[in-house]
C-alpha positions in Angstrom: 13.8 7.7 -19.1 14.6 10.9 -17.2 13.6 14.5 -16.3 13.8 17.4 -18.7 15.7 20.1 -16.7 15.8 23.8 -17.1 18.3 25.7 -14.8 18.3 22.6 -12.6 14.5 22.4 -12.2 12.2 19.8 -13.7 10.5 21.1 -16.8 9.1 17.8 -18.2 9.9 14.2 -18.7 11.9 12.1 -21.2 10.0 9.1 -22.5 10.5 6.1 -24.7 7.6 4.9 -27.0 7.1 2.7 -30.0 8.2 5.6 -32.2 11.4 6.1 -30.2 12.5 8.7 -27.6 10.6 11.9 -27.0 10.0 14.6 -24.4 6.9 15.9 -22.8 7.1 19.5 -21.4 5.2 20.3 -18.2 5.1 23.3 -15.8 4.6 20.8 -13.0 5.5 17.1 -13.0 3.5 14.9 -10.8 5.4 11.7 -10.1 2.8 8.8 -9.8 5.1 6.1 -11.1 4.7 3.7 -8.2 6.9 2.1 -5.7 10.6 2.9 -6.2 9.6 6.0 -8.1 12.4 6.8 -10.6 10.9 10.3 -11.2 11.2 11.2 -7.5 14.7 9.9 -7.4 15.8 11.8 -10.5 14.5 14.9 -8.6 16.7 14.1 -5.6 14.1 12.7 -3.3 14.8 9.6 -1.2 12.5 6.7 -2.0 14.7 3.8 -0.9 13.1 0.9 1.0 14.6 -1.6 3.4 13.4 -5.3 3.1 11.4 -4.8 6.3 9.4 -2.0 4.6 8.3 -3.6 1.4 5.7 -6.3 0.8 6.0 -8.5 -2.2 2.5 -9.2 -3.4 1.1 -11.7 -5.9 -2.5 -12.5 -6.9 -4.2 -15.2 -9.0 -7.5 -14.6 -10.7 -9.1 -17.9 -10.5 -12.2 -19.6 -12.0 -13.9 -22.8 -11.0 -13.7 -22.1 -7.3 -16.4 -22.7 -4.7 -17.1 -19.8 -2.4 -19.6 -17.3 -1.1 -19.2 -14.2 -3.4 -20.5 -11.9 -0.6 -17.6 -12.9 1.7 -14.0 -11.6 1.9 -11.5 -14.0 3.6 -8.2 -13.1 5.2 -5.5 -15.4 6.6 -2.5 -14.5 8.7 0.4 -16.5 10.0 4.1 -17.2 9.3 3.3 -20.4 7.4 0.8 -18.8 5.1 2.2 -15.4 4.5 5.1 -14.3 6.7 4.9 -10.6 7.7 1.7 -10.2 5.6 -1.6 -11.9 4.9 -3.5 -13.9 2.3 -6.9 -12.9 0.9 -9.8 -14.4 -1.1 -12.1 -11.9 -2.7 -15.1 -13.4 -4.5 -16.0 -11.9 -7.9 -18.9 -14.3 -8.6 -20.1 -17.7 -7.7 -17.1 -19.5 -9.2 -14.5 -16.7 -9.7 -12.2 -15.0 -7.2 -9.0 -13.0 -6.7 -6.7 -15.0 -4.5 -3.4 -13.4 -3.3 -1.0 -12.7 -0.6 1.8 -10.4 0.5 5.0 -11.4 2.2 7.5 -9.2 4.0 10.9 -9.2 2.3 12.8 -9.5 5.6 10.8 -12.6 6.7 10.0 -14.6 3.6 12.1 -17.8 3.0 10.6 -18.5 -0.4 9.2 -16.6 -3.4 5.7 -15.2 -2.9 4.3 -17.4 -5.7 5.5 -20.5 -3.8 3.6 -19.4 -0.7 0.5 -18.7 -2.8 0.6 -22.0 -4.6 0.8 -23.8 -1.2 -2.1 -21.7 0.1 -4.3 -22.5 -2.8 -3.4 -26.2 -2.7 -4.5 -26.4 1.0 -7.8 -24.7 0.5 -10.5 -27.2 -0.5 -12.7 -24.6 -2.1 -9.8 -23.4 -4.3 -7.7 -26.6 -5.1 -9.8 -27.5 -8.1 -9.9 -24.0 -9.5 -7.9 -22.8 -12.5 -5.6 -19.8 -12.6 -6.4 -17.5 -15.6 -4.3 -14.4 -14.7 -1.4 -13.6 -12.5 -0.4 -10.2 -11.2 2.3 -9.1 -8.8 4.3 -6.2 -7.5 5.9 -4.5 -4.5 4.0 -2.5 -1.9 5.8 0.1 0.3 4.8 -0.3 4.0 7.3 2.1 5.5 5.1 5.1 6.0 5.3 8.2 3.6 8.7 9.5 2.4 10.0 12.5 4.3 9.5 15.0 1.5 7.1 15.0 -1.5 7.8 18.4 -3.1 10.5 20.0 -5.2 10.5 22.9 -7.5 8.0 22.0 -10.4 7.5 18.5 -9.0 5.0 16.7 -6.7 5.1 13.0 -5.7 1.8 11.0 -5.0 0.5 7.5 -4.2 2.9 4.5 -4.0 5.7 6.7 -5.3 5.4 8.8 -2.1 4.7 5.6 0.0 1.3 7.0 0.8 0.1 3.5 1.6 -1.6 2.0 4.7 1.3 0.1 6.2 -1.1 -2.2 8.1 -3.1 -3.5 5.1 -1.0 -2.5 2.1 -4.0 -0.7 0.7 -3.1 2.5 -1.2 -5.9 3.3 -3.7 -7.9 5.6 -1.3 -4.9 7.6 -0.2 -3.5 7.9 -3.7 -6.8 9.3 -4.9 -6.9 11.8 -2.1 -3.3 12.9 -2.6 -3.8 13.0 -6.4 -6.8 15.3 -6.0 -4.8 17.6 -3.8 -1.8 17.6 -6.1 -3.9 18.4 -9.1 -5.6 21.3 -7.3 -2.4 22.8 -6.0 -0.5 22.3 -9.3 -3.3 23.9 -11.3 -3.4 27.0 -9.0 0.3 27.3 -9.0 0.5 27.2 -12.8 -2.3 29.8 -13.1 -0.4 32.0 -10.7 2.9 31.6 -12.6 4.7 30.3 -9.5 5.6 26.6 -9.4 8.4 26.9 -6.8 8.9 24.4 -4.0 7.7 27.0 -1.6 4.4 27.5 -3.5 3.9 23.8 -4.1 4.5 23.0 -0.4 0.8 23.6 0.0 0.4 20.1 -1.3 2.7 18.7 1.4 0.8 20.4 4.2 -2.6 19.5 2.9 -2.1 15.8 2.3 -0.3 15.3 5.6 -3.2 17.1 7.4 -5.6 14.9 5.5 -4.0 11.5 6.1 -0.6 11.8 7.7 -1.6 11.0 11.3 -3.7 8.1 10.2 -0.9 6.5 8.2 1.4 6.9 11.3 -1.1 5.1 13.4 -1.3 2.3 10.9 2.5 2.0 10.8 2.4 1.4 14.6 -0.3 -1.2 14.0 1.9 -3.0 11.5 4.7 -3.1 14.1 2.3 -4.5 16.7 1.1 -7.3 14.4 4.7 -8.2 13.5 5.5 -8.6 17.2 2.7 -11.2 17.7 3.2 -15.0 17.3 0.8 -17.1 15.3 -0.8 -18.4 18.5 -1.4 -14.8 19.7 -2.9 -13.9 16.3 -5.3 -16.9 16.5 -6.3 -15.9 20.0 -7.0 -12.3 19.0 -8.9 -13.4 15.9 -11.2 -15.8 18.0 -12.1 -12.9 20.3 -13.5 -11.0 17.2 -16.0 -13.7 16.4 -19.4 -12.0 15.7 -18.0 -8.5 15.4 -19.6 -6.4 12.7 -16.6 -4.8 11.1 -18.8 -2.4 9.1 -20.1 -1.0 12.3 -16.9 -0.6 14.3 -14.0 1.9 14.2 -10.4 0.9 14.4 -10.1 2.5 17.9 -13.2 0.6 19.1 -11.8 -2.6 17.6 -8.5 -2.2 19.4 -10.3 -1.4 22.7 -12.3 -4.6 22.3 -9.2 -6.6 21.7 -7.4 -5.1 24.8 -10.5 -5.8 26.9 -10.7 -9.4 25.8 -7.0 -10.0 26.3 -5.6 -7.6 28.9 -2.1 -9.2 28.5 -1.9 -7.6 25.1 -2.7 -4.1 26.4 0.9 -3.0 26.5 1.3 -3.9 22.9 -1.9 -2.2 21.8 -1.7 0.9 24.0 0.3 2.9 21.4 -2.6 2.5 19.0 -5.5 3.5 21.3 
């Protein structure tokens, strides 16, 4: 419900539980409250997102489907998932997670309507049954400008530490969370939790993943500039590629070689 402040500095959080309102004191608050982080905003950090920088995602857990559980399937295109992609992840012979993400600035309908259409047009899914539905927003803007204040650190989706190209954020959140925990523990032990001391977290996580996230942001912009026909053409050129044996750079080089006319669009990523 808010931050506990002491001399203008965060000193804990205000919460609401089944027993009513209460406060939790903390020498360092780590904001890991997801996209649109209220904790970060309460501390004066800018976490706002434009529609072009947030994916609205929804996922069905389905049973009674017919698929190869060893395969992961991805589908792109403005009719399937404008500004995003759809996925099918097998969880067993007849069970799968089926979902998609759409970009707020491009979608003409609600995400669940796109997903229902997708399922209805997939023969191996159309007879399945939805047993669980999950949804939420994913920031694809690249990280926020600042993730540190006196007594406070911001991590994961709250800091927009998400791969803007895929929307994946578990790996980067775990990395950032580990760094935040290490820095916070040392700072508390030293008795110095000032912004200057905690800035070690900012430097370390940006060194660890900052450049990579910037590159993926450029990748997102490239994909958004391609038409459905261009996406199909690029996808066909990847037939037979072992994705577990190739780096992103090698993949982009292969695409540029197969379709030289796209080189100018891909050059910023190479």
